[in-house]
C-alpha positions in Angstrom: -48.1 25.4 -26.2 -44.5 25.9 -25.0 -42.2 25.1 -27.9 -38.9 23.7 -26.7 -40.2 22.1 -23.5 -40.6 18.3 -23.8 -42.2 15.8 -21.5 -38.8 14.2 -21.3 -37.2 17.3 -19.9 -40.0 17.7 -17.3 -39.6 14.1 -16.3 -35.8 14.3 -16.2 -35.8 17.5 -14.1 -38.2 15.9 -11.6 -36.2 12.7 -11.5 -33.0 14.6 -10.9 -34.6 16.5 -8.0 -35.9 13.4 -6.4 -33.4 10.6 -7.1 -30.3 12.7 -7.9 -27.9 12.8 -10.9 -24.2 12.2 -10.9 -22.7 15.5 -12.1 -19.1 14.9 -11.5 -16.5 12.6 -9.7 -13.9 13.6 -7.2 -10.7 11.4 -7.2 -8.5 11.5 -4.1 -5.6 9.1 -4.4 -7.1 5.6 -5.0 -10.6 6.7 -3.9 -13.3 8.0 -6.2 -16.4 9.8 -4.9 -19.5 10.5 -7.0 -20.9 14.0 -6.7 -24.7 13.9 -6.8 -27.1 16.8 -7.4 -30.6 16.5 -5.9 -33.1 18.3 -3.7 -32.8 18.1 0.1 -34.9 15.5 1.9 -37.5 18.1 2.9 -38.0 19.4 -0.6 -38.0 16.1 -2.6 -40.5 14.5 -0.3 -43.0 17.3 -0.6 -45.3 17.2 -3.7 -46.1 21.0 -3.3 -42.4 21.9 -3.5 -41.8 19.6 -6.5 -44.7 21.2 -8.3 -43.3 24.6 -7.5 -39.9 23.5 -8.9 -38.8 25.7 -11.8 -38.0 24.3 -15.2 -35.7 26.3 -17.4 -35.8 25.9 -21.2 -35.4 27.8 -24.5 -38.8 28.9 -25.9 -38.5 28.3 -29.6 -41.3 30.7 -30.4 -39.6 33.7 -28.8 -36.0 32.4 -28.7 -35.8 33.4 -25.1 -34.9 31.4 -22.0 -37.9 30.8 -19.8 -38.3 29.5 -16.3 -41.7 28.2 -15.3 -43.0 26.1 -12.4 -43.8 22.4 -13.0 -47.4 23.1 -12.0 -47.8 25.3 -15.2 -47.4 22.3 -17.4 -48.2 19.2 -15.3 -50.7 18.1 -12.7 -50.5 15.5 -10.0 -53.2 12.9 -9.5 -53.5 10.0 -7.1 -54.6 6.6 -8.3 -55.9 4.2 -5.7 -57.4 0.8 -6.7 -57.5 -2.8 -5.7 -54.4 -4.0 -3.9 -52.7 -0.6 -4.3 -55.2 0.7 -1.7 -53.5 -1.4 1.0 -50.1 -0.4 0.0 -50.7 3.3 -0.6 -51.2 5.7 -3.4 -49.3 6.1 -6.6 -48.5 9.6 -7.7 -48.9 10.2 -11.4 -47.6 13.2 -13.3 -49.3 14.2 -16.6 -48.7 17.0 -19.0 -51.6 19.4 -18.8 -51.7 20.0 -22.6 -51.8 16.2 -23.3 -54.7 15.3 -21.0 
């Protein structure tokens, strides 16, 4: 178990990589521009790249900063059933230690 790494942090990091996160604003005269942080199109649309994405956290057991790939703590599954089969697949992310 990795003390200090929560399911929320994993989800938040993946959400930021895929959908982006406003990290700042730039104001120029009357105009204001949001500055978004997110992966490039190629990386955020590739499950393998997302699973290789590194998550950095403080390990409370060793009191050291660690960086591990998402694949070390989560797995991807595809759920297909009923009407969803016609639409496509839903990608689910589950913590490995909670399955």
